[in-house]
Structures are given as structure tokens and as C-alpha cells.
C-alpha positions, 0 to 999 in steps of 0.5 A: 159848377153852374152855381158859380157861373150864375154868381159871377154873372149876377154879382156885378149886376147886383152891385151896380144896382146897389151903386145906383141906389146909393147915389139915388139916396142923395137925391132925397137929401135935396133936389140938387142938380149935381146929385141928379146928374151924377145919379143919372150918369151912374145909372147910364153906366149901369145900363151899359154894363148890363147890356155890354159888360166889357164896355160897362166894366171899363166905364165903371173902372174909370168911374172908380178912378175918378172918385178916387181922384175927386175925393183925394183930400178925403181919401177914405171916402174916395177909396170906399166909393171908388173901390166899390165901382172898381171892384164892380167893373172888374167883375164885369170884365171877368172872362166868360169861361166854364168853371 
């Protein structure tokens, strides 16, 4: 049972780090200020989520909804990126209870 609690605790943190790394890769494409700003915003949300999981979870859910709306003409891209952020946000909001 302790293993499941550890998985529920660490999985959203690992996924949020992967989300930051995913957007960080776009910085290597070119030093566009928009890419740097977006990566820093996502990094800030990830840090907030690590410190305050409830607030960070809701911010990640809002980020997922934003990406789904922003990439609406390219719906598969918005669904994949937004869905990943939504899933991570929901994992941060899972209640802390003994399994």
C-alpha cells in the first residue's frame, strides 16, 4: 500500500517536469521570446504545483484548457498537449488518503 501512495505522490511531479522539459526543447529551436516566456510560465506553474498541489493542480487544468482552446484549429496538437496538462493537474488534485 505504501508503494501506491508513493506512485500517486511522485507521478504528477515527474509528469510536470516532463511538461517543462517538453516546452524547454522549443527554446533550442530558436531564442524566441514567446518560447522562453511560455516555458517560464509552465516552470512557475510546476513549482507552484510542487509546493501547493491543490493550487498548482488547478493551474495545470486551466493550462490544459487554454492549450485545447489555443490549438483549436489543430485539434490533435491541442488535445495531446492540453490533455497531458489536464491529466497532470488532476493527479495533483487526487486526495491524500490511505489506499
